[in-house]
N, C-alpha and C positions, 0 to 999 in steps of 0.2 A: 483676496482672490477677486479678480475682475468677474463683472457678472457675465453670465454665458452667452448673453447677446453680442458681446465683443467678438466679432468674426475673426477667426485665425488667420485669415488670408484671403486672396481674391478668388482662389480655386474652389468654387462650390460645386455641388453635385448638379443642381438645377436652379435656374433663376427663374421661378414660377411665381407670378403674383397671387396672393391669396386672400380670402377674406380676413384671415387672422393678421396679416401683415401689410394688407394694401395701404393702411393709413399709418404705418409706423412713422414715416417721416414728417407727416403732419402732427403726429404726437410729439414729436421732437421739438416742434415750435409751440406746444401748449404746455401749461402748467401741470396737465394730467400726466405727462411723461415723467414728471418728477414726483409721481406717486410713491408711497412708502415701498421700501425694498422688503421683500419676503425671504426669509431664509428656509431653504428645503434641505432636510437631513436625509442624505440618500446612502443607501447600502447598509450593511451591518456595522460598519464602523462610523455610521452617521456623519458622513463628509457633508459639510455645509456648502450649499450653492445659494447664490443669492440672485433674485430676479425681481423686476418691477411688478408690483402688483397689478398695474393696469395692463400689463401684458399677459400675466398669468390668468387673470380673470376672463380672458377673451375665451379660454378653453373652459368648458361647463364643469369638467371635473375638478379642476383647481379652484374655479369659483366657489363650488359647493363646500370644498375643503375649508376655504376661508370664511364660511358662513358658520358661525357657532352652532354646534349640535347637530350638523349634517353628517360629518364623518369624524371617526376616531383620529384619522390621520392629520387633520387640521386643527390649528388652534390660533386665532387671530391672525398674526403675520409669521406663523411658522406651520410648516407641512413636513410630516414624517413619511419618508417613502423608504423604509429599511429594506424591502425585498428588491429593490431596482438596483441595476448595474449602474454605477457612476458615470462611466464614458458613454453608455447608451443614453443615459438621462440627459447628459449635457447636450447630446445631438437634439433631443426632443426640445429643450429650451432654446437653443440656437435656431431651431426651425421657427418657434413662435416669434422670435425677433426678426428673422430675416427671410423666412421663406425658402431656405436653402438647408441642405444637408451637408455638413462637412466630415470628412474623414479625419481620424484622430491626428494623423501626421501630415495634415494640411495638404492632401493630395485629392484630385477630383476622382471620386469613385468611378465615373464614367470611363475616364481615362485609363483606370486599372484594368478596364475590359479588354485594352489592347495588350496586356501584360499577363499572359497566361499563368504565371506563377503566383499573381495576385488576386486573380479574378475570382476563383473560388471562395477565397477568404472575403473578398468584397461582398459577394452575395450573402454569406453568413452574417455579415455585419448589418446589411440592410434588412435581413430578416429578423436580427435582434432588435433593430428599430421599430419594425413593423409589430412585433409581439409586445413590446412595452406600450406602444401607441394604441395598440387594440386592447390591450387590458385596462388602459385608462380612458377608453372610448374618445381617442383624438381621431376620428375618421378621416380628417383631411390628410394627416400624415400617412395613415394606411394607404389611401388612394394615391397619394404621391409616391410612395415606395413600390406600390404595384406597377404604376406607370413607369418607373425607372427600370424596374426588372423585366418588364414586357419589352420594352424599347431598347435598353441600354445594354443587353447581355445577350450572347449567343447561348442556344441550347447546350453547345459542346461544354459549357462550363458547369452545368448542372451535375450534381452528384447525389447518390442516395442520402448523405448526411443532411442535405437540404431539406429533403421531405421529413428526415427524422427530426430535424429541429423544429419544424413546423408542427410536427405531431407533438413534441415534448412541450411546445407552447400552448397545446390544446386547440390548435386551429386546423385539424385535418378537416376537409371539406369546406374551408373558408374560401372566399374569392383569391387569396394568395395561393393556396394549395391548387385550386382549379386552374389558375393562370399558368403556374410552373407545369401543371400535368399537360396543359395544352401546348406548352413548348415542346414536350417530349413528343405529343402526338403529332405535331407538325413535322417531326423528324421521321415518323412513320409514314405519313402521307406523301412528304416530299423528301425522301431520304438523301441526306449529303453525308451520312455516315459520321456526323458530328458528335451523336449521342451514342455512347456504348451501352445500349440497353442492357446487354447481358451482364456487364460488370455492375451496372446499377442494381439489377435484380438480385445478382448473386451477394452483393453487400447486404440488400435488404433481407434476404433470407437468413443471412448470418445473424442479423440484429432483431429483426421482427417479421417472421414469415407471415403472420397474418396481414400485417400492414402491406408487405410486398404483394400479396395475392390480391388485396383490395386494390391497390394501385393498377396491377396489371389488368384486373377486371375493368377498372374505370378506363383505361386506355383502350381495351378492346371494344368497349360500347360506344366510343366516340364515332360520329360520322366521319366516313372517310378512310377508316383504318379497316384494312382487309384482314380478315381472321378466318381461321378453319376450325370446325369443332374438335375439341380434344386434341389439339396439335401436340407435337413432341414437347415444346416448351411448357405448355399447360399442364401436361401430364407429369413432367419432370417437377414442376413447383407443387403440384398436388401430392406427389409422392413424398417430397422432401417435408412438406408441411405435416402429412400424416405421421411421418418417421420421427420429427422432432416432438409431436404430441405425445409419442409413446415413450419418450425419454423420461 
């Protein structure tokens, strides 16, 4: 298997210089780039992925994994990450090499925003990347993904399942959660009818009424959003929540 730093093509999500990758081409000219290869065993089937130690150790988490006695996951030139998704983890390694995030089928995820049938899935992919980067404290990737979702996608492509995905990753209230919430708020303040708020909240009530009410309360308390006390929608939500609790 080629190491994940081998770019799958020219179509990258963003070409943003980063501290992790700003000197990658300088490294290519130095012996340090020929550092030992580390094997990372990813997922329940322990899929082996190789990467240069000099690249991995730019990330504090991986550096500590490779220091004896720090984490159970690491042992000299091997790292075990059995709870990680292989495709998502490859994106993380590619970013460490190139400063870019690639889609699995070699398409620019920003371009997918122009294809409604693909956009919602693209947001989910980016949330998955953010979740694993957040788990392993790779803050630079988290910031990168947040910027892409903030600038690269319209609010019309947001669905309840995106908030649910963030919740399942344990990131409710995180900068990513707040940023997507503000995208919905922007639709309430400057409505273009891009967000179907009713459909979003209906889905929320079906899956997690407590989280739906929490999100609605967060939307209502943002500056610029006009609300009325105990409006019909709010009473409807409260009624549904109480009814479900009685089941």
